[in-house]
C-alpha positions as CSV (number, residue, x, y, z in Angstrom):
1,M,0.1,-0.2,0.0
2,S,1.4,3.5,-0.9
3,A,1.9,6.1,1.9
4,A,-0.9,8.4,0.3
5,A,-3.5,5.6,0.8
6,E,-2.6,5.0,4.1
7,A,-3.2,8.8,5.3
8,T,-6.8,8.8,3.8
9,K,-7.2,5.6,6.1
10,D,-6.1,7.3,9.1
11,K,-8.3,10.6,7.6
12,P,-11.5,9.3,9.1
13,K,-10.7,7.4,12.1
14,K,-9.1,11.2,13.8
15,G,-12.3,12.8,12.3
16,K,-14.5,10.6,14.2
17,L,-12.3,10.9,17.5
18,K,-12.3,14.0,17.5
19,L,-16.3,14.0,17.4
20,V,-16.2,11.8,20.4
21,V,-14.2,14.3,21.9
22,I,-16.2,17.0,21.5
23,G,-19.0,14.9,21.9
24,V,-18.0,14.3,25.5
25,A,-17.2,17.8,26.5
26,V,-20.3,18.9,25.4
27,L,-21.9,16.2,28.2
28,A,-19.6,16.9,30.8
29,A,-20.6,21.1,30.2
30,A,-24.2,20.3,30.0
31,G,-23.9,17.9,33.5
32,A,-22.3,20.4,35.0
33,G,-24.4,23.6,33.9
34,G,-27.4,21.2,35.1
35,W,-25.5,20.6,38.7
36,F,-24.8,24.0,39.4
37,S,-28.3,25.2,38.1
38,G,-29.8,23.2,41.0
39,V,-31.3,21.2,38.6
40,I,-30.1,17.8,38.4
41,P,-29.5,17.9,42.7
42,G,-33.1,19.3,42.8
43,L,-33.8,15.8,41.0
44,L,-31.7,13.8,43.1
45,H,-33.8,14.9,46.5
46,K,-36.9,15.2,45.6
47,E,-39.3,12.8,47.3
48,G,-41.6,9.8,45.7
49,G,-44.0,10.7,42.8
50,H,-47.5,10.5,45.1
51,A,-45.5,12.6,47.7
52,A,-44.9,15.2,44.6
53,A,-48.3,15.2,43.1
54,E,-49.8,16.1,46.1
55,G,-47.6,18.9,46.9
56,A,-48.4,20.2,43.5
57,A,-51.9,19.6,44.3
58,A,-52.2,22.1,47.2
59,A,-52.8,25.7,46.5
60,P,-49.7,27.2,47.8
61,A,-50.9,29.1,51.3
62,A,-51.8,32.9,51.5
63,P,-49.1,34.8,52.7
64,V,-49.5,36.3,56.4
65,F,-48.3,39.9,56.8
66,L,-48.1,41.8,60.4
67,D,-48.1,45.2,60.2
68,M,-44.3,46.9,61.9
69,P,-45.1,49.9,64.2
70,E,-43.9,53.4,62.5
71,M,-40.5,54.2,63.5
72,V,-38.7,57.9,63.2
73,A,-34.8,58.3,63.6
74,N,-31.8,60.3,63.1
75,L,-29.8,58.7,61.2
76,N,-26.0,59.1,61.7
77,A,-25.0,62.8,59.4
78,G,-21.1,63.2,61.0
79,G,-21.2,66.4,61.5
80,R,-23.5,67.9,58.6
81,R,-26.9,69.2,59.3
82,A,-29.1,66.8,60.9
83,A,-31.2,63.8,58.8
84,Y,-33.9,61.6,59.7
85,I,-35.3,58.4,58.2
86,K,-39.5,58.3,58.5
87,L,-39.5,54.0,58.2
88,R,-43.2,51.8,57.7
89,A,-43.0,48.1,57.0
90,K,-45.1,45.1,56.6
91,F,-43.3,41.6,57.5
92,E,-44.1,38.8,55.7
93,L,-44.2,35.7,57.5
94,A,-42.7,31.6,56.8
95,R,-46.3,30.7,58.8
96,K,-49.6,32.0,60.3
97,E,-48.6,30.8,63.7
98,D,-45.4,33.1,64.1
99,A,-47.0,35.8,64.1
100,P,-47.9,36.4,68.1
101,A,-44.3,35.0,68.4
102,L,-43.4,38.3,66.1
103,Q,-45.9,40.4,67.8
104,A,-44.7,39.2,71.3
105,A,-40.7,40.3,69.7
106,M,-42.1,43.0,68.4
107,P,-40.3,45.9,71.6
108,R,-36.9,44.3,70.8
109,V,-37.2,44.0,67.3
110,V,-38.2,47.8,67.4
111,D,-35.0,48.4,69.3
112,L,-32.6,46.4,66.7
113,F,-34.0,48.7,64.0
114,Q,-33.7,51.6,66.5
115,G,-30.3,50.9,66.9
116,Y,-29.0,49.9,63.1
117,L,-30.9,52.9,61.5
118,R,-29.3,54.9,63.5
119,E,-26.0,54.3,62.4
120,M,-26.2,54.8,58.7
121,R,-26.1,57.6,56.4
122,P,-27.8,59.1,55.0
123,E,-26.2,57.9,51.5
124,E,-25.9,54.3,51.9
125,L,-30.2,54.8,51.6
126,R,-30.1,55.8,48.3
127,G,-30.8,54.2,45.5
128,T,-32.2,50.9,45.2
129,A,-29.1,48.9,46.4
130,G,-29.5,50.8,49.8
131,T,-33.0,49.8,50.2
132,Y,-32.2,45.7,49.1
133,R,-29.5,46.0,51.8
134,L,-31.8,47.8,54.4
135,R,-34.5,45.0,54.1
136,E,-32.2,41.8,54.3
137,E,-30.6,43.5,57.4
138,L,-34.0,44.1,58.7
139,I,-34.9,40.6,57.8
140,A,-31.7,39.1,59.1
141,R,-32.6,41.0,62.8
142,T,-36.0,39.8,63.1
143,N,-35.3,36.7,62.3
144,I,-32.8,37.1,65.1
145,A,-35.3,38.4,67.4
146,A,-38.2,36.4,67.2
147,A,-36.7,32.9,66.5
148,P,-38.0,30.4,66.2
149,A,-40.7,32.5,64.3
150,R,-39.5,33.2,60.6
151,V,-39.8,36.6,58.4
152,V,-39.7,35.8,54.5
153,D,-39.7,39.4,53.3
154,V,-39.8,42.9,55.2
155,L,-42.7,44.9,52.5
156,F,-41.7,48.8,52.9
157,V,-44.8,51.0,53.0
158,E,-43.3,54.1,53.1
159,V,-39.2,55.4,53.7
160,L,-38.8,58.6,53.7
161,V,-35.2,60.6,54.1
162,Q,-35.5,63.3,55.1
């Protein structure tokens, strides 16, 4: 056999090898994407089909809201003119049973909020990012003060910085 004939025989083998390697790489990338996005772990940890069907058929529970008392606090303005915040919010609770526990812990929650707000500077509350940080901090402080009750979200009714 001539060298040209052998070279043409090896070409299809190298082409098939490249396709196999590319196919394995694509499957590995898809698997990693599924794992890190939470799809594969979610499939592995699902309960039996019957229990999952019952959960899907049950209507989601109506959200439970609890009003927080209106707060006015002075902000840490440094040496500048005094700055104040007026805040009205509602707590979204994980369960209806958490409402009495949170209501009982409300004086502690208000105290924690007042302390936190008094250390904030007016510029920290500007924009959506400032509101988001405030929300996350208030959720964390409320969950600490009212444990084992759990607050899912803090919904701002009024935020006035002056």
